[in-house]
C-alpha positions, 0 to 999 in steps of 0.5 A: 542293754545300753549303759551310760557313764551313770549306769544302765538306761532303764525304760521310762514309764508312760504318763498314765503309769506315773499319774494314774493315782490322781488322774482317775479320781479327777476324771470321775470328779470331772464327770460328776461336775459335768452331770451336775452342770447339765442338770442345773442347765436343764432345771434353769431352762425349765424354770425360765420357761415357766417364768416366761410363760404368760400364765405365771406373769399374769397370775403374779400381776393379778396378785400384786394388784389385789388389795387383799393380797397386798394387805396380807403379804405387804409390798412388794410381792415377790415370787420364789423360784421353787415353782411347782406344777405344769404348763402345757401349750399346743397349737394356741391352746393350753392349760396350767396348774401351778403352786407359786410360793410368794412373799412380802415383808409381812408374810409368805404364802402359796399362790394356787393357779389353774388356768386355760387358754383357747385359740388366743394368747389370753389365759382364763383363770379358773382358780387364783387363790392365795394360801397364807398360814394363819389367814383365811384363803383369799380368792383373788378372782373376786366375784368371778365364778370359778370352776371346781379345782382340776376342771376346765370349763367348756367354751361358751361358744361351743355346744355341749356334746357327749364325749366319744366312748373310749376304745376299751368301752367300744370293744367290751363284750356285753355283760354276762347274765346273772345266775338268777336270770339263767334258765335251765 
């Protein structure tokens, strides 16, 4: 063992041995913050993609143009960030079902939107209704016929055809005769 004028030399501890008491909690906190930031980025991207979608912008524009909505909500009409629902698009076709919180200086409510598009960039609204507490529900489509909620009307230029049976229906065996019909 080596000695110096101050005394024997003792081996120094490693950096981790000296700093583990703060390193481990800070490392866990850093990982939690990283996961939180990733979650916020995903939520922000999802919200931005819904807001940038044409159906959201068109629905909000139609609401702002509606005299009934302006009377009930006041002007300006703004949308909150807590949008609920889904938008699905593929190969120029799509469907959307959204609940958009909207508010104005007088009141706030929920804009219920159901729309579809076929082979174009134009959304066709089947439902565009404003639900404001203490007011009757407003149909912002006016006199335009709307389909029942949850349905997408057929395109008028296509003939009506029967849907193909599901695979399960095709593979089902015929039902067994009732006990009453069996002869012994």
